[in-house]
TORKOL-4160 file (C-alpha; in steps of 0.2 Angstrom, whole numbers, padded with zeros to 4 digits, m for minus):
188
<pt num="1" X="m0085" Y="m0078" Z="0895"/>
<pt num="2" X="m0080" Y="m0094" Z="0886"/>
<pt num="3" X="m0074" Y="m0095" Z="0869"/>
<pt num="4" X="m0077" Y="m0110" Z="0857"/>
<pt num="5" X="m0065" Y="m0114" Z="0843"/>
<pt num="6" X="m0075" Y="m0114" Z="0827"/>
<pt num="7" X="m0070" Y="m0133" Z="0824"/>
<pt num="8" X="m0077" Y="m0139" Z="0840"/>
<pt num="9" X="m0095" Y="m0132" Z="0834"/>
<pt num="10" X="m0107" Y="m0147" Z="0828"/>
<pt num="11" X="m0105" Y="m0149" Z="0810"/>
<pt num="12" X="m0123" Y="m0144" Z="0806"/>
<pt num="13" X="m0122" Y="m0126" Z="0814"/>
<pt num="14" X="m0105" Y="m0123" Z="0806"/>
<pt num="15" X="m0111" Y="m0117" Z="0789"/>
<pt num="16" X="m0124" Y="m0105" Z="0797"/>
<pt num="17" X="m0111" Y="m0099" Z="0809"/>
<pt num="18" X="m0099" Y="m0095" Z="0795"/>
<pt num="19" X="m0113" Y="m0084" Z="0787"/>
<pt num="20" X="m0116" Y="m0075" Z="0803"/>
<pt num="21" X="m0098" Y="m0071" Z="0805"/>
<pt num="22" X="m0097" Y="m0065" Z="0787"/>
<pt num="23" X="m0112" Y="m0054" Z="0789"/>
<pt num="24" X="m0104" Y="m0046" Z="0805"/>
<pt num="25" X="m0087" Y="m0043" Z="0798"/>
<pt num="26" X="m0096" Y="m0034" Z="0783"/>
<pt num="27" X="m0106" Y="m0024" Z="0795"/>
<pt num="28" X="m0095" Y="m0019" Z="0808"/>
<pt num="29" X="m0078" Y="m0019" Z="0798"/>
<pt num="30" X="m0084" Y="m0012" Z="0782"/>
<pt num="31" X="m0067" Y="m0007" Z="0777"/>
<pt num="32" X="m0061" Y="m0025" Z="0778"/>
<pt num="33" X="m0055" Y="m0033" Z="0762"/>
<pt num="34" X="m0069" Y="m0046" Z="0765"/>
<pt num="35" X="m0081" Y="m0032" Z="0759"/>
<pt num="36" X="m0075" Y="m0036" Z="0742"/>
<pt num="37" X="m0080" Y="m0054" Z="0742"/>
<pt num="38" X="m0096" Y="m0063" Z="0742"/>
<pt num="39" X="m0100" Y="m0076" Z="0755"/>
<pt num="40" X="m0094" Y="m0090" Z="0744"/>
<pt num="41" X="m0078" Y="m0082" Z="0740"/>
<pt num="42" X="m0075" Y="m0076" Z="0758"/>
<pt num="43" X="m0077" Y="m0095" Z="0763"/>
<pt num="44" X="m0066" Y="m0101" Z="0750"/>
<pt num="45" X="m0052" Y="m0088" Z="0751"/>
<pt num="46" X="m0051" Y="m0085" Z="0770"/>
<pt num="47" X="m0064" Y="m0096" Z="0781"/>
<pt num="48" X="m0057" Y="m0113" Z="0774"/>
<pt num="49" X="m0039" Y="m0108" Z="0777"/>
<pt num="50" X="m0041" Y="m0100" Z="0795"/>
<pt num="51" X="m0055" Y="m0108" Z="0803"/>
<pt num="52" X="m0043" Y="m0116" Z="0817"/>
<pt num="53" X="m0039" Y="m0098" Z="0823"/>
<pt num="54" X="m0058" Y="m0093" Z="0825"/>
<pt num="55" X="m0066" Y="m0092" Z="0842"/>
<pt num="56" X="m0083" Y="m0087" Z="0846"/>
<pt num="57" X="m0092" Y="m0083" Z="0863"/>
<pt num="58" X="m0112" Y="m0086" Z="0862"/>
<pt num="59" X="m0126" Y="m0080" Z="0872"/>
<pt num="60" X="m0141" Y="m0089" Z="0868"/>
<pt num="61" X="m0135" Y="m0096" Z="0854"/>
<pt num="62" X="m0132" Y="m0079" Z="0846"/>
<pt num="63" X="m0114" Y="m0073" Z="0843"/>
<pt num="64" X="m0109" Y="m0061" Z="0856"/>
<pt num="65" X="m0091" Y="m0059" Z="0853"/>
<pt num="66" X="m0079" Y="m0067" Z="0841"/>
<pt num="67" X="m0060" Y="m0066" Z="0839"/>
<pt num="68" X="m0049" Y="m0072" Z="0824"/>
<pt num="69" X="m0030" Y="m0074" Z="0823"/>
<pt num="70" X="m0020" Y="m0073" Z="0808"/>
<pt num="71" X="m0004" Y="m0082" Z="0806"/>
<pt num="72" X="0009" Y="m0076" Z="0794"/>
<pt num="73" X="0008" Y="m0091" Z="0783"/>
<pt num="74" X="m0011" Y="m0088" Z="0781"/>
<pt num="75" X="m0009" Y="m0070" Z="0779"/>
<pt num="76" X="0002" Y="m0075" Z="0763"/>
<pt num="77" X="m0011" Y="m0086" Z="0757"/>
<pt num="78" X="m0024" Y="m0073" Z="0759"/>
<pt num="79" X="m0014" Y="m0059" Z="0751"/>
<pt num="80" X="m0010" Y="m0070" Z="0736"/>
<pt num="81" X="m0028" Y="m0075" Z="0735"/>
<pt num="82" X="m0035" Y="m0058" Z="0736"/>
<pt num="83" X="m0023" Y="m0052" Z="0722"/>
<pt num="84" X="m0029" Y="m0066" Z="0711"/>
<pt num="85" X="m0047" Y="m0061" Z="0715"/>
<pt num="86" X="m0043" Y="m0043" Z="0710"/>
<pt num="87" X="m0036" Y="m0048" Z="0694"/>
<pt num="88" X="m0051" Y="m0060" Z="0690"/>
<pt num="89" X="m0063" Y="m0045" Z="0694"/>
<pt num="90" X="m0056" Y="m0029" Z="0687"/>
<pt num="91" X="m0071" Y="m0018" Z="0692"/>
<pt num="92" X="m0066" Y="m0022" Z="0710"/>
<pt num="93" X="m0049" Y="m0015" Z="0708"/>
<pt num="94" X="m0056" Y="0002" Z="0704"/>
<pt num="95" X="m0063" Y="0002" Z="0722"/>
<pt num="96" X="m0047" Y="m0004" Z="0730"/>
<pt num="97" X="m0036" Y="0008" Z="0721"/>
<pt num="98" X="m0049" Y="0023" Z="0723"/>
<pt num="99" X="m0046" Y="0022" Z="0741"/>
<pt num="100" X="m0027" Y="0025" Z="0744"/>
<pt num="101" X="m0029" Y="0021" Z="0762"/>
<pt num="102" X="m0027" Y="0002" Z="0757"/>
<pt num="103" X="m0009" Y="0003" Z="0752"/>
<pt num="104" X="m0004" Y="0010" Z="0769"/>
<pt num="105" X="m0009" Y="m0004" Z="0780"/>
<pt num="106" X="0005" Y="m0015" Z="0776"/>
<pt num="107" X="0015" Y="m0011" Z="0792"/>
<pt num="108" X="0029" Y="m0023" Z="0796"/>
<pt num="109" X="0024" Y="m0033" Z="0811"/>
<pt num="110" X="0036" Y="m0038" Z="0825"/>
<pt num="111" X="0044" Y="m0055" Z="0823"/>
<pt num="112" X="0036" Y="m0069" Z="0834"/>
<pt num="113" X="0019" Y="m0061" Z="0836"/>
<pt num="114" X="0002" Y="m0067" Z="0831"/>
<pt num="115" X="m0010" Y="m0055" Z="0822"/>
<pt num="116" X="m0026" Y="m0053" Z="0831"/>
<pt num="117" X="m0036" Y="m0051" Z="0814"/>
<pt num="118" X="m0054" Y="m0049" Z="0820"/>
<pt num="119" X="m0062" Y="m0044" Z="0837"/>
<pt num="120" X="m0080" Y="m0040" Z="0837"/>
<pt num="121" X="m0090" Y="m0038" Z="0853"/>
<pt num="122" X="m0107" Y="m0036" Z="0852"/>
<pt num="123" X="m0111" Y="m0034" Z="0870"/>
<pt num="124" X="m0127" Y="m0043" Z="0869"/>
<pt num="125" X="m0126" Y="m0045" Z="0887"/>
<pt num="126" X="m0117" Y="m0034" Z="0900"/>
<pt num="127" X="m0101" Y="m0041" Z="0905"/>
<pt num="128" X="m0089" Y="m0029" Z="0916"/>
<pt num="129" X="m0073" Y="m0023" Z="0907"/>
<pt num="130" X="m0061" Y="m0033" Z="0919"/>
<pt num="131" X="m0071" Y="m0049" Z="0916"/>
<pt num="132" X="m0071" Y="m0046" Z="0897"/>
<pt num="133" X="m0052" Y="m0042" Z="0896"/>
<pt num="134" X="m0048" Y="m0057" Z="0906"/>
<pt num="135" X="m0057" Y="m0068" Z="0895"/>
<pt num="136" X="m0050" Y="m0061" Z="0880"/>
<pt num="137" X="m0032" Y="m0062" Z="0887"/>
<pt num="138" X="m0035" Y="m0080" Z="0892"/>
<pt num="139" X="m0039" Y="m0083" Z="0875"/>
<pt num="140" X="m0024" Y="m0075" Z="0867"/>
<pt num="141" X="m0013" Y="m0085" Z="0879"/>
<pt num="142" X="m0021" Y="m0102" Z="0875"/>
<pt num="143" X="m0019" Y="m0099" Z="0857"/>
<pt num="144" X="m0002" Y="m0092" Z="0856"/>
<pt num="145" X="0005" Y="m0105" Z="0868"/>
<pt num="146" X="0023" Y="m0106" Z="0868"/>
<pt num="147" X="0024" Y="m0102" Z="0848"/>
<pt num="148" X="0022" Y="m0083" Z="0850"/>
<pt num="149" X="0028" Y="m0069" Z="0861"/>
<pt num="150" X="0011" Y="m0061" Z="0861"/>
<pt num="151" X="m0002" Y="m0054" Z="0848"/>
<pt num="152" X="m0003" Y="m0038" Z="0838"/>
<pt num="153" X="m0017" Y="m0029" Z="0830"/>
<pt num="154" X="m0018" Y="m0016" Z="0816"/>
<pt num="155" X="m0032" Y="m0002" Z="0816"/>
<pt num="156" X="m0035" Y="0013" Z="0808"/>
<pt num="157" X="m0030" Y="0029" Z="0817"/>
<pt num="158" X="m0048" Y="0036" Z="0816"/>
<pt num="159" X="m0055" Y="0021" Z="0825"/>
<pt num="160" X="m0055" Y="0028" Z="0843"/>
<pt num="161" X="m0064" Y="0013" Z="0850"/>
<pt num="162" X="m0051" Y="0001" Z="0845"/>
<pt num="163" X="m0038" Y="0012" Z="0850"/>
<pt num="164" X="m0046" Y="0015" Z="0867"/>
<pt num="165" X="m0048" Y="m0005" Z="0868"/>
<pt num="166" X="m0031" Y="m0009" Z="0865"/>
<pt num="167" X="m0023" Y="0004" Z="0876"/>
<pt num="168" X="m0034" Y="0000" Z="0890"/>
<pt num="169" X="m0030" Y="m0018" Z="0889"/>
<pt num="170" X="m0010" Y="m0015" Z="0890"/>
<pt num="171" X="m0006" Y="m0014" Z="0872"/>
<pt num="172" X="0010" Y="m0004" Z="0866"/>
<pt num="173" X="0010" Y="0006" Z="0851"/>
<pt num="174" X="0024" Y="m0003" Z="0840"/>
<pt num="175" X="0022" Y="0007" Z="0824"/>
<pt num="176" X="0012" Y="0020" Z="0816"/>
<pt num="177" X="0009" Y="0028" Z="0799"/>
<pt num="178" X="m0003" Y="0042" Z="0794"/>
<pt num="179" X="m0017" Y="0030" Z="0792"/>
<pt num="180" X="m0014" Y="0014" Z="0804"/>
<pt num="181" X="m0006" Y="0010" Z="0820"/>
<pt num="182" X="0000" Y="m0006" Z="0825"/>
<pt num="183" X="m0001" Y="m0010" Z="0844"/>
<pt num="184" X="0007" Y="m0026" Z="0852"/>
<pt num="185" X="0003" Y="m0034" Z="0868"/>
<pt num="186" X="0017" Y="m0047" Z="0875"/>
<pt num="187" X="0010" Y="m0061" Z="0884"/>
<pt num="188" X="0026" Y="m0074" Z="0884"/>
């Protein structure tokens, strides 16, 4: 599995790829804050600020797996823009407030770790688990270089697939609340 940074895609393919990524996030991560946005807002608020941290694995020109990371400075920008969006769209606030679980995702991360923001693997073609994990870990190491100690991920406690993946892949539970867990993987 080879991952390609979004910025290395041909310019003519980028817009279509952005739309596909947006649709995959909405479909597979339906509790994501991006489910509040339409594509144009997603592109403006998130994608254009974080595109250098988006990596994609293709099989026959179709997205098979994509991974995004979110450095703390981009997380701050994302939160600020999200709250601005909610203020401008008060109807959406109701959906956010109605689901109190949203207020519990704010778990303090460890210092010097990069957030693994999205990991969606569609398994369009069978790749054995060892090969897949090695490719993803190789990408983590490439992205963090010497800037971070490792990566962390936040997932719902009810998401058993994520829990199984992270712990099979050597992540350690760092913090947990009633709704969410934060797992870390030290790489440096």
